[in-house]
C-alpha positions in Angstrom: -14.1 -1.7 -70.9 -10.6 -0.6 -70.1 -9.7 3.1 -70.3 -6.8 3.6 -72.6 -4.1 6.1 -71.6 -1.2 7.6 -73.6 1.5 9.5 -71.6 3.5 12.0 -73.7 6.6 13.9 -72.5 7.2 17.4 -73.8 9.8 19.8 -72.5 10.2 18.4 -69.0 12.6 17.0 -66.5 10.6 13.9 -65.8 9.7 14.9 -62.3 6.0 14.2 -62.8 6.7 10.6 -63.8 8.8 10.2 -60.7 5.9 11.5 -58.6 3.6 9.0 -60.4 5.9 6.2 -59.2 5.4 7.5 -55.7 1.6 6.8 -55.7 0.6 4.8 -52.7 -2.6 3.4 -51.1 -3.0 1.9 -53.7 0.4 1.8 -55.4 0.8 2.5 -59.1 0.4 -1.1 -60.2 -2.7 -1.7 -58.1 -4.1 1.7 -59.2 -3.8 0.9 -62.9 -5.5 -2.5 -62.2 -8.3 -1.1 -60.1 -9.1 1.7 -62.6 -8.8 -0.8 -65.5 -6.4 1.4 -67.3 -4.7 0.1 -70.5 -1.4 2.0 -70.7 -0.7 2.4 -74.4 2.6 4.2 -73.8 4.7 5.9 -71.2 8.2 7.0 -72.2 9.8 5.5 -69.0 7.5 2.6 -68.1 6.7 1.1 -71.5 9.0 -1.6 -72.9 7.8 -1.7 -76.5 10.1 -1.1 -79.4 10.2 2.1 -81.4 8.3 0.5 -84.2 5.6 -0.8 -81.8 5.3 2.7 -80.4 4.9 4.1 -84.0 2.2 1.5 -84.6 0.3 2.5 -81.5 0.4 6.2 -82.6 -0.8 5.3 -86.1 -3.6 3.2 -84.7 -4.8 6.1 -82.5 -4.6 8.7 -85.3 -6.4 6.4 -87.7 -9.2 5.8 -85.2 -8.4 2.1 -85.0 -7.6 2.5 -81.3 -9.6 4.6 -78.9 -7.7 7.1 -76.8 -9.6 7.8 -73.6 -6.9 9.8 -71.7 -4.0 11.8 -73.0 -1.5 13.0 -70.4 1.1 15.5 -71.2 4.1 15.9 -68.9 6.2 19.0 -69.7 5.6 22.1 -71.8 4.8 22.4 -75.5 8.0 23.6 -77.2 7.3 25.9 -80.1 10.7 27.3 -80.7 12.6 28.4 -82.7 10.2 30.8 -84.3 7.1 28.7 -83.9 8.6 25.7 -85.8 8.8 23.3 -82.8 12.2 22.0 -84.0 13.7 22.3 -80.6 11.7 19.2 -79.5 11.0 16.6 -82.1 9.8 13.0 -82.5 11.1 11.0 -85.4 12.4 14.2 -86.9 9.1 16.1 -86.7 7.9 18.7 -84.2 6.5 17.0 -81.1 4.0 19.8 -80.8 2.3 18.6 -84.0 2.0 15.0 -82.7 0.5 16.3 -79.5 -2.1 18.3 -81.4 -3.0 15.3 -83.5 -3.4 13.1 -80.4 -5.3 15.7 -78.5 -7.8 15.9 -81.3 -8.5 12.1 -80.9 -8.5 12.0 -77.0 -11.7 12.0 -75.0 -9.9 13.7 -72.1 -6.6 15.7 -71.9 -4.7 16.1 -68.7 -1.8 18.5 -68.3 0.4 17.0 -65.6 2.6 19.5 -63.8 3.2 23.3 -64.1 5.1 23.1 -67.3 2.2 21.3 -69.1 -0.3 23.5 -67.4 1.2 27.0 -67.9 4.6 26.7 -69.7 6.8 26.7 -66.6 10.5 26.9 -67.2 11.2 28.2 -70.6 7.9 30.1 -71.0 9.9 33.4 -71.3 12.8 32.0 -73.2 13.7 31.3 -76.8 12.3 27.8 -76.7 8.9 29.4 -76.6 7.4 27.0 -74.1 3.7 27.1 -73.3 1.0 25.1 -71.6 -1.8 23.2 -73.3 -4.5 25.9 -73.0 -2.7 28.5 -70.9 0.4 30.5 -71.5 1.3 31.3 -67.9 -1.9 33.0 -66.6 -3.2 33.9 -70.0 -5.9 31.7 -71.6 -4.9 30.3 -75.0 -1.6 28.3 -74.7 -0.9 25.9 -77.5 -4.4 24.6 -78.4 -6.4 27.7 -77.6 -8.9 28.6 -75.0 -11.9 27.1 -76.9 -10.3 23.7 -77.4 -12.3 20.7 -76.0 -11.2 17.1 -76.3 -13.6 14.6 -77.9 -15.3 14.0 -74.6 -16.4 17.6 -74.4 -14.8 18.4 -71.0 -12.1 21.1 -70.7 -8.4 20.2 -70.5 -7.6 19.4 -66.8 -4.6 21.2 -65.4 -2.7 19.6 -62.5 0.1 22.1 -61.7 2.9 21.5 -59.4 6.7 21.0 -59.7 6.1 18.1 -59.7 2.3 17.5 -59.5 1.5 15.8 -56.2 1.1 12.0 -56.7 -2.3 11.9 -54.9 -3.6 14.7 -57.0 -2.7 12.7 -60.2 -4.2 9.5 -58.8 -7.3 11.2 -57.6 -7.9 13.0 -60.9 -7.4 9.8 -62.9 -9.8 8.0 -60.6 -12.5 10.6 -61.1 -11.9 10.6 -64.9 -12.1 6.9 -65.1 -15.3 6.8 -63.0 -16.9 9.6 -65.0 -17.1 11.8 -61.9 -17.1 15.6 -62.9 -14.2 17.6 -61.5 -15.2 21.2 -60.7 -12.4 23.4 -62.0 -11.1 26.9 -61.0 -10.3 29.7 -63.4 -7.1 27.9 -64.5 -8.8 24.6 -65.2 -7.4 23.0 -62.0 -9.7 20.8 -59.8 -11.0 22.8 -56.8 -10.7 19.7 -54.6 -6.9 20.2 -54.6 -6.4 23.7 -55.9 -9.2 25.5 -54.0 -7.2 26.2 -50.9 -4.0 28.1 -50.2 -0.8 26.4 -49.3 -0.9 28.7 -46.2 -4.0 26.8 -45.0 -2.8 24.0 -42.9 0.7 25.5 -42.4 2.0 24.8 -38.9 3.5 28.3 -38.9 0.1 30.0 -39.2 -0.1 31.4 -35.7 3.3 33.0 -36.1 2.1 34.6 -39.3 -1.1 36.0 -37.7 1.0 37.7 -35.0 3.7 38.8 -37.4 6.4 36.8 -35.7 8.7 36.5 -38.8 12.1 35.1 -39.4 15.0 36.6 -41.3 17.1 33.4 -41.1 16.3 29.8 -41.7 16.0 27.3 -38.9 13.5 29.0 -36.7 9.8 28.3 -36.1 8.3 31.7 -37.1 6.7 32.8 -40.4 8.7 32.8 -43.6 6.4 35.1 -45.5 7.6 38.6 -44.5 11.3 38.2 -45.2 12.2 34.8 -46.7 9.9 34.8 -49.7 7.3 32.2 -48.7 4.4 32.3 -51.2 2.1 30.1 -49.2 -0.4 32.9 -48.5 -0.8 33.7 -52.2 -0.5 30.2 -53.8 -3.3 27.7 -54.2 -2.2 24.1 -53.8 -2.6 20.9 -51.8 0.9 20.6 -50.1 -0.2 21.2 -46.5 -3.5 19.3 -47.1 -2.0 16.1 -48.5 1.6 16.4 -47.4 4.4 14.7 -49.3 5.0 11.0 -48.5 2.1 11.6 -46.0 4.7 13.2 -43.7 5.8 16.7 -44.6 5.8 19.8 -46.8 8.2 22.6 -47.6 6.9 24.9 -44.9 6.8 22.1 -42.3 10.4 21.3 -43.1 11.4 25.0 -42.8 11.6 25.9 -46.5 9.5 28.7 -47.9 6.8 27.8 -50.4 8.1 28.7 -53.9 4.7 28.9 -55.5 5.3 26.0 -57.9 1.6 25.5 -58.7 1.2 29.2 -59.8 0.9 30.1 -63.4 3.9 32.4 -63.2 6.3 29.8 -61.7 9.2 30.1 -61.8 9.2 33.7 -60.7 11.8 36.1 -62.3 12.9 37.5 -58.9 14.9 35.7 -56.1 13.0 33.0 -54.3 14.2 33.4 -50.7 13.7 37.1 -50.3 10.4 38.9 -49.9 10.1 42.0 -52.1 8.7 44.9 -50.0 8.2 48.6 -49.8 8.9 50.1 -46.4 8.7 46.7 -44.8 5.3 45.8 -46.4 5.4 42.9 -48.9 4.5 43.9 -52.5 2.4 40.8 -52.8 -0.1 40.5 -50.0 -2.0 37.4 -48.8 -4.9 36.4 -51.1 -8.0 38.6 -50.4 -6.2 41.2 -48.3 -6.0 44.8 -49.2 -2.9 47.0 -48.3 -4.7 49.4 -45.9 -6.3 46.8 -43.8 -3.2 44.6 -43.9 -1.0 47.4 -42.4 -3.5 48.3 -39.7 -4.1 44.7 -38.7 -0.5 43.6 -38.6 0.5 46.5 -36.4 -2.1 45.5 -33.9 -1.3 41.8 -34.2 2.4 42.3 -33.6 1.6 44.3 -30.4 -0.7 41.6 -29.1 1.6 38.7 -29.8 1.8 36.2 -26.9 5.2 35.9 -25.2 5.4 32.2 -26.0 5.3 33.0 -29.7 7.9 35.7 -29.3 10.1 33.1 -27.6 9.3 30.5 -30.4 7.7 28.2 -27.8 5.1 25.6 -28.8 1.9 25.8 -26.8 1.3 22.8 -24.6 
């Protein structure tokens, strides 16, 4: 029997839908066919009328239609003052519609960082939040204890946007009934169990503290240029974008877009530090050992790295 899927857009730019269109091997059309998904509604891909859309919603809420998967793109907008009137559907707060649909769904997937944690607007007057997380704090809109009708936790797929292969992989697992082991932020460990730093082609420069203060060089971007790869969990250097590249491979610092606190309140391309030591250290490293290790590593750096030469 086909799995029904309803895609709802909250406070978002639509970037996750654009990423969905980028799915390949198989492409989106083939993926939907292979997984036997019946797409009940997508705000950009569906061609039904407004009245047909309303009928679909009513059928789900009445129990006439089963809702297997509810995907939310974008944050839940609660402003102003908790009313939700900044984001409405047919004149009513969209947050109320989402809550009603979530109560009927067997599985709920928060697609992208805004849906997962609130993202842009989480600290503003629009009162944006994620489904079951408000930034790193459990709770969000539906509450930490919320479970869809299927009994499994809400699945968070952060990223700005969510990587297309993560989304297709998660949908494949859900449709096949394969459990997805999750981390502390309800994100699948398969894709969010490793640091962006792992797989970065600049790792050797990082280990020997060969750091850059200007863009366009081969060295590490963590020490001065704000790269958050060593402290951010995400699949960018595992899956690559378009199977070709990532921010760090292209010479751009990781901005930590899969993190609960994205976007950060301080400048992106500058590393905050005290006496040259970054305030935020690589995951699992304490300050005393970091200072001692990096001093020794810098002294032992091979000449080829200092000259930014690639080993043959």
